[in-house]
C-alpha positions in Angstrom: -18.0 4.5 14.8 -17.4 0.9 15.6 -14.0 -0.5 15.0 -11.8 -3.6 15.0 -8.2 -3.3 16.3 -5.5 -5.4 14.7 -2.3 -6.0 16.8 0.7 -6.3 14.5 3.3 -9.0 15.3 5.5 -8.3 12.3 3.7 -9.8 9.3 3.9 -8.0 6.1 0.2 -9.0 5.7 -0.9 -7.3 8.9 -2.3 -4.3 7.0 -4.1 -6.5 4.6 -6.2 -7.7 7.5 -7.2 -4.1 8.1 -7.9 -3.6 4.4 -10.1 -6.7 4.1 -12.1 -5.8 7.2 -12.7 -2.3 5.8 -14.0 -3.8 2.6 -16.9 -5.0 4.6 -17.5 -1.4 5.8 -16.1 -1.9 9.3 -13.4 0.5 10.3 -10.1 -1.2 11.3 -7.0 0.2 12.8 -3.5 -1.3 13.3 -1.6 -1.0 16.5 1.8 -2.5 17.6 1.5 -5.8 19.4 2.8 -4.3 22.7 0.3 -1.4 22.8 -0.7 -0.6 26.4 -4.1 -1.9 27.5 -5.1 1.6 28.3 -4.7 2.7 24.7 -6.6 -0.3 23.4 -9.5 0.3 25.8 -9.6 4.0 24.9 -10.3 3.0 21.3 -13.3 0.9 22.5 -12.9 -1.8 19.8 -15.6 -4.3 19.2 -13.1 -7.0 18.6 -9.3 -7.7 18.4 -7.3 -9.5 15.7 -3.8 -10.9 16.5 -1.8 -10.9 13.2 0.7 -13.4 11.9 4.4 -12.9 12.4 7.8 -14.5 12.0 8.4 -15.5 15.6 7.8 -18.8 17.5 5.7 -18.5 20.6 7.8 -21.0 22.6 11.0 -18.9 22.2 12.2 -16.6 24.9 11.6 -13.0 23.9 8.9 -13.7 21.3 6.4 -10.8 21.0 3.4 -11.0 23.3 0.4 -8.7 23.8 -0.8 -7.4 27.1 -2.6 -10.4 28.6 -5.4 -8.1 29.7 -6.8 -8.1 26.2 -8.2 -11.5 27.0 -10.1 -9.9 30.0 -11.8 -7.1 28.0 -14.9 -9.3 27.3 -14.6 -8.8 23.5 -13.9 -11.3 20.8 -10.3 -12.1 19.8 -9.2 -13.7 16.5 -5.7 -15.0 16.2 -4.2 -15.5 12.7 -1.2 -17.9 12.2 1.2 -16.6 14.9 -1.8 -15.0 16.6 -3.5 -18.4 16.6 -0.5 -19.9 18.2 -0.4 -17.2 20.8 -3.9 -18.0 21.9 -3.1 -21.7 22.1 0.0 -21.0 24.1 -1.7 -18.4 26.4 -4.4 -20.9 27.4 -2.0 -23.8 28.1 -2.1 -25.6 24.8 1.1 -26.7 23.2 2.8 -25.3 20.1 5.7 -27.2 18.5 7.7 -27.3 15.2 6.6 -30.0 12.9 8.5 -31.7 10.1 5.5 -31.4 7.8 5.5 -27.6 7.2 2.7 -26.0 5.3 3.6 -23.3 2.8 1.2 -22.4 0.0 -2.3 -23.7 -0.8 -4.0 -26.3 1.4 -7.5 -27.8 1.4 -9.4 -26.5 4.5 -12.2 -28.8 5.6 -14.9 -27.0 7.7 -16.0 -29.2 10.6 -18.3 -26.7 12.2 -19.9 -24.1 10.0 -21.6 -22.0 12.7 -20.4 -18.4 13.5 -16.9 -18.0 12.1 -17.5 -20.2 9.1 -21.2 -19.4 8.6 -22.1 -19.4 4.9 -18.7 -20.8 3.9 -18.4 -23.8 1.7 -17.5 -27.1 3.4 -14.1 -27.3 1.7 -12.1 -24.3 0.5 -8.6 -23.5 -0.6 -6.6 -21.6 2.0 -3.1 -20.1 2.2 -0.8 -21.6 4.8 2.6 -20.2 5.8 3.9 -21.9 8.9 6.3 -24.4 10.4 4.9 -24.3 14.0 1.5 -25.7 14.8 -0.7 -26.8 17.7 0.1 -30.3 19.1 -2.5 -29.9 21.8 -5.3 -27.3 21.9 -6.3 -25.7 25.2 -9.2 -27.0 27.3 -12.6 -25.4 26.5 -11.5 -25.0 22.9 -13.0 -27.0 20.0 -11.8 -27.7 16.5 -13.7 -25.9 13.8 -11.7 -26.9 10.7 -8.7 -28.9 9.6 -6.3 -29.6 6.8 -4.3 -32.7 5.9 -1.3 -31.5 7.9 -3.1 -29.3 10.5 -5.7 -31.1 12.5 -6.6 -27.9 14.4 -6.4 -25.4 11.6 -9.3 -23.4 13.2 -10.3 -23.5 16.9 -12.7 -21.7 19.2 -13.7 -21.1 22.7 -17.2 -19.9 22.0 -18.0 -18.9 25.6 -15.1 -16.5 25.7 -15.4 -15.7 21.9 -11.7 -16.5 21.3 -10.9 -17.9 17.9 -7.7 -19.1 16.2 -7.0 -19.9 12.6 -3.7 -21.2 11.3 -4.2 -20.0 7.8 -4.3 -16.5 6.3 -7.8 -15.3 5.4 -6.6 -11.8 4.5 -4.7 -12.9 1.3 -6.5 -13.3 -1.9 -5.3 -16.9 -2.2 -7.7 -18.0 0.5 -11.2 -18.6 -0.9 -13.9 -16.8 1.0 -11.3 -15.2 3.3 -13.2 -11.9 3.3 -16.4 -13.7 4.4 -14.5 -15.2 7.3 -13.2 -11.8 8.4 -16.7 -10.4 7.9 -18.2 -13.1 10.1 -15.7 -12.2 12.9 -16.1 -8.4 12.7 -19.8 -8.2 12.2 -21.5 -11.4 13.4 -19.2 -12.3 16.2 -18.0 -8.8 17.3 -21.2 -7.0 16.4 -19.4 -4.1 14.7 -21.7 -2.0 12.6 -20.7 -1.7 8.9 -20.7 2.1 8.9 -17.2 2.8 7.4 -18.0 4.4 4.0 -16.1 6.8 1.8 -18.9 9.3 1.9 -18.7 9.2 5.7 -15.0 9.7 5.4 -15.5 12.8 3.2 -18.0 14.4 5.6 -15.7 13.7 8.6 -12.6 14.9 6.8 -14.1 18.2 5.8 -15.0 18.9 9.4 -11.7 17.6 10.7 -9.7 19.7 8.3 -11.6 22.8 9.2 -11.2 22.2 12.9 -7.4 21.7 12.5 -6.7 24.5 10.0 -9.2 27.2 11.2 -8.3 30.3 9.2 -4.7 29.2 8.4 -3.5 28.9 4.8 -2.6 25.6 3.3 -0.1 24.7 0.6 -0.9 21.5 -1.2 1.7 19.6 -3.2 0.0 18.3 -6.3 1.4 15.9 -8.9 -1.6 15.2 -11.1 -1.9 11.7 -9.7 -5.1 10.5 -8.2 -4.0 10.9 -4.6 -2.9 14.5 -4.6 -5.6 15.6 -7.1 -8.4 14.1 -4.9 -6.8 15.7 -1.8 -6.8 19.1 -3.5 -10.5 18.8 -4.4 -11.3 17.7 -0.8 -9.3 20.6 0.6 -10.9 23.0 -1.7 -14.3 21.9 -0.4 -13.1 22.3 3.2 -11.2 25.6 3.1 -11.7 27.2 -0.4 -9.6 30.3 -0.9 -7.2 29.4 1.9 -5.8 26.7 -0.4 -2.9 27.1 -2.8 -1.7 24.2 -4.9 1.8 23.8 -6.3 2.9 21.6 -9.1 6.7 21.0 -9.2 8.5 19.9 -12.3 11.4 18.1 -10.8 12.7 16.8 -14.1 11.6 13.3 -13.2 8.0 13.3 -14.5 6.3 11.3 -17.2 6.4 12.4 -20.8 4.8 15.9 -21.3 3.5 15.8 -17.7 4.8 19.3 -17.0 2.3 20.8 -19.4 -0.5 18.2 -19.2 -1.1 18.3 -15.4 -1.5 22.1 -14.9 -3.9 22.2 -18.0 -6.0 19.4 -16.6 -6.2 21.0 -13.1 -7.1 24.4 -14.3 -9.5 23.2 -17.0 -11.4 20.5 -15.2 -11.2 21.2 -11.5 -10.9 25.0 -11.4 -8.0 24.7 -8.9 -5.5 27.6 -8.9 -2.2 25.9 -9.4 1.3 27.5 -9.1 3.8 25.7 -11.5 7.4 25.6 -10.5 10.2 24.5 -12.9 12.8 23.0 -10.7 14.3 20.5 -13.1 17.9 21.7 -13.0 18.1 22.0 -9.2 16.8 18.4 -8.7 18.9 16.7 -11.3 22.1 18.6 -10.3 21.6 17.3 -6.7 21.2 13.8 -8.0 24.3 13.8 -10.1 26.6 10.9 -9.2 24.2 9.4 -6.8 23.3 5.7 -7.3 22.0 4.5 -3.9 18.2 4.4 -4.0 17.7 5.5 -0.4 20.1 8.4 -0.9 18.2 9.4 -4.1 14.9 9.4 -2.2 16.4 11.5 0.6 17.8 14.1 -1.7 14.5 14.4 -3.6 12.6 14.8 -0.3 15.0 17.5 0.9 14.9 19.3 -2.4 11.1 19.3 -2.4 11.2 20.9 1.1 13.5 23.6 -0.3 11.1 24.3 -3.2 8.2 24.5 -0.8 10.2 26.9 1.3 10.7 29.1 -1.8 7.0 28.9 -2.7 6.1 29.9 0.9 8.2 33.0 0.6 6.9 33.9 -2.8 3.2 33.1 -2.5 2.7 32.7 1.3 2.8 32.8 4.1 1.5 29.3 4.7 1.0 27.4 8.0 0.3 23.9 6.6 1.6 21.6 3.9 -0.9 19.1 2.7 0.3 15.8 1.2 -1.4 12.8 -0.4 0.4 10.2 1.8 -1.3 6.8 1.8 -1.2 3.9 4.2 1.2 1.8 1.9 3.6 4.8 1.9 3.6 4.8 5.6 3.9 1.0 5.9 6.9 0.7 3.5 8.7 3.6 5.2 8.6 1.8 8.5 6.4 4.5 10.1 3.6 2.1 10.6 2.7 1.2 14.1 4.1 -2.3 14.1 7.5 -4.1 14.0 7.5 -4.8 10.2 10.8 -3.9 8.6 11.5 -0.7 6.6 11.2 -1.6 3.0 11.9 1.8 1.4 11.6 5.4 2.4 8.9 7.5 0.9 9.9 11.2 0.3 6.6 12.5 1.9 6.7 10.3 5.0 8.3 10.9 8.3 7.8 14.6 8.8 9.2 17.9 7.4 12.4 19.6 8.4 11.9 21.9 11.3 13.3 24.9 9.4 10.5 24.7 6.9 8.1 25.8 9.7 5.1 24.1 8.2 2.7 21.7 9.9 1.8 18.5 7.9 -1.7 17.8 6.9 -2.2 14.2 5.7 -6.0 13.4 5.5 -5.4 10.2 3.5 -2.7 8.7 5.7 -5.0 5.9 6.8 -6.4 5.2 3.3 -5.6 2.7 0.6 -5.4 3.6 -3.1 -8.7 2.1 -4.0 -10.4 4.0 -1.2 -9.0 7.2 -2.6 -10.4 6.3 -6.0 -13.9 5.8 -4.4 -13.6 9.2 -2.9 -12.6 10.7 -6.2 -15.7 9.2 -7.8 -17.9 10.7 -5.1 -16.2 14.1 -5.6 -17.0 13.8 -9.3 -13.3 14.1 -10.4 -13.0 13.3 -14.1 -12.0 9.8 -15.2 -8.8 11.3 -16.7 -7.5 11.5 -13.2 -9.2 8.6 -11.6 -8.0 6.0 -14.0 -4.4 7.1 -14.1 -1.9 4.5 -12.9 0.0 5.3 -9.7 3.2 7.2 -10.1 5.9 7.2 -7.4 6.6 10.4 -5.4 10.3 10.5 -6.3 9.3 10.1 -10.0 11.5 8.4 -12.5 14.4 8.4 -10.1 13.2 5.1 -8.6 12.7 3.6 -12.1 16.3 4.4 -13.0 18.7 1.9 -11.4 22.0 3.6 -10.7 22.8 7.2 -11.3 20.1 9.4 -12.8 21.2 10.8 -16.1 19.5 12.7 -18.9 19.9 9.8 -21.2 18.2 7.3 -18.8 15.4 9.8 -18.1 14.8 10.1 -21.9 14.8 6.3 -22.3 12.4 5.7 -19.4 10.0 8.4 -20.5 9.8 7.3 -24.0 9.6 3.6 -23.2 7.0 4.1 -20.5 4.9 6.1 -22.9 5.0 3.3 -25.4 3.9 0.8 -22.7 1.0 3.0 -21.7 -0.1 3.7 -25.3 -0.1 0.1 -26.2 -2.1 -0.9 -23.1 -4.6 1.8 -23.9 -4.9 0.7 -27.5 -5.3 -2.9 -26.6 -7.8 -2.3 -23.8 -5.4 -3.6 -21.1 -4.7 -0.3 -19.4 -7.7 -0.4 -17.0 -7.1 -4.1 -16.3 -3.8 -3.6 -14.6 -2.7 -1.6 -11.6 0.5 -0.2 -12.8 2.7 -0.3 -15.9 6.0 1.3 -16.7 9.6 0.9 -18.1 12.8 0.9 -16.0 16.4 1.2 -17.0 19.8 0.6 -15.4 23.5 0.6 -16.2 23.6 -2.8 -17.8 24.3 -2.9 -21.5 23.6 -5.7 -24.0 24.8 -6.4 -27.5 22.4 -5.6 -30.4 22.5 -5.4 -34.1 21.6 -2.2 -35.8 21.7 -2.6 -39.6 24.8 -4.6 -40.1 26.6 -3.1 -37.1 27.2 -4.6 -33.7 26.2 -2.1 -31.0 25.9 -1.9 -27.2 22.6 -0.6 -25.8 20.6 -0.3 -22.7 18.4 -3.1 -21.3 14.9 -1.8 -20.7 12.7 -3.7 -18.2 9.0 -3.7 -18.5 7.0 -3.9 -15.2 3.2 -4.5 -15.4 1.4 -5.6 -12.3 -2.1 -6.4 -11.1 -3.2 -5.4 -7.5 -6.1 -4.2 -5.4 -4.3 -2.0 -2.9 -0.5 -2.1 -3.6 0.1 -4.1 -0.5 0.5 -7.2 -2.7 0.8 -7.5 -6.4 1.2 -10.1 -9.1 2.8 -9.7 -12.5 0.3 -9.3 -15.4 0.0 -12.2 -17.9 -0.3 -10.0 -21.0 -0.8 -11.8 -24.4 2.5 -12.6 -26.0 1.7 -10.6 -29.1 1.1 -7.5 -27.0 4.4 -8.0 -25.1 6.1 -8.5 -28.5 4.6 -5.3 -29.9 5.7 -3.3 -26.9 9.2 -4.7 -27.2 9.5 -4.0 -30.9 8.3 -0.5 -30.6 10.8 0.3 -27.8 13.8 -1.2 -29.6 12.8 0.6 -32.9 11.7 4.0 -31.5 13.8 4.6 -28.4 17.4 5.3 -29.3 20.1 3.5 -27.3 18.0 0.4 -26.4 18.9 -3.1 -27.6 17.1 -5.4 -25.2 13.6 -5.4 -23.6 12.9 -7.7 -20.7 9.6 -8.4 -18.9 9.5 -8.7 -15.1 7.7 -11.8 -13.7 8.2 -11.2 -9.9 5.3 -10.7 -7.6 5.1 -8.5 -4.4 6.3 -10.0 -2.1 9.1 -10.8 -2.4 9.7 -8.0 -5.0 8.2 -4.5 -4.7 6.3 -2.8 -7.4 8.9 -0.1 -8.1 12.5 -1.3 -8.5 14.0 1.2 -6.1 
């Protein structure tokens, strides 16, 4: 299978480049910027993309790739910092300008062959830079410009080296996917043979080759990731699979009965249900730090799996529905991007558990999993469910996890989902929930002045969870949700609506 390699220089958008290239059915893989040339050559990429990053190429110690990537005879595309690297590498000059570009800019295409083939002569693009090229290298020509960047896109066509100062990977750039498609397919000649049906066929063979006759324990939550994983595993290894559903006390309203029923009724997957509510919540008592909460939940899940292994095993493997964004945010991605938050199912299992980890979806994005679910004929009841965090409601409760906060979040989130379903908005948004913390606000109940909790509503739109924007719901719908929560959920006096996008915020509050 043909592939494009992206070298990561620390941009939080690096994985978006991979995602956008995959959307055109070309497989793309992310590597750290300092990957040895031997590894890159072993992958036999058809082209290389140099990502953006926060550094300046003229500073000592700024990240650099192995120079031999420019001797491989394959196309190279630099984006933002990557563009500046190419300019610097071939003796052009990068400097800091007073007229910085952040946000939208009008990109004028001066040469619409190859990289900009089929692109409108003028498009909106997304800029995010203070450094820019003062002089471009010899043998390079200008392909496009903006008002403040006269060399917003450059190329050495003989060597097939391209540099663009803007970010085609973000949705703000018009026709950005087409630009990346032109590079990956037309310039790099990568075949568009990355499909989810192909992934299914490959994964079944790969799982069988890894597992052989071993038995596999699959942690299943009822969400789209773990459910799709269970169905795929069932196709691959059949009776050697056992699924376990753990009620950790941090589930959505009525989830502990709904999920096992759905699994057994619709998917004919034998599921062991474990009620571990008390053991999880007792361990979380008095804990407010979000990373500590995640750590405790991860450790307790491991203990539960150990108990299940003794009671229903033995098992040699634990399968998890870990996705690319989970890996990225946990800092276990292959580049220098900072740790954002730890995911309970990322980073390996404790050695004492004595189980090997099986993560077939580790390189996939959520929408790719949904495509697989459709191909596997999983019912819409699963496919259309909104994502739910692995640590459950613990990361939607700011501060200590208490029974009262769990009740409030469950009931309020249920109201949010019900109203979105009733109004036809549920399938239009990526995720919707209620969160609660320790802050109290004054309210009036009857004629009495009372203190109650502040509930925060978070509703976002996204394609892959790498970036997200807050959803512009109709005011009357927001008002209805607010009124229902304050009237139906005891202990709540205020309802707020979050209008922060990702980045800088994350989708979940903790």
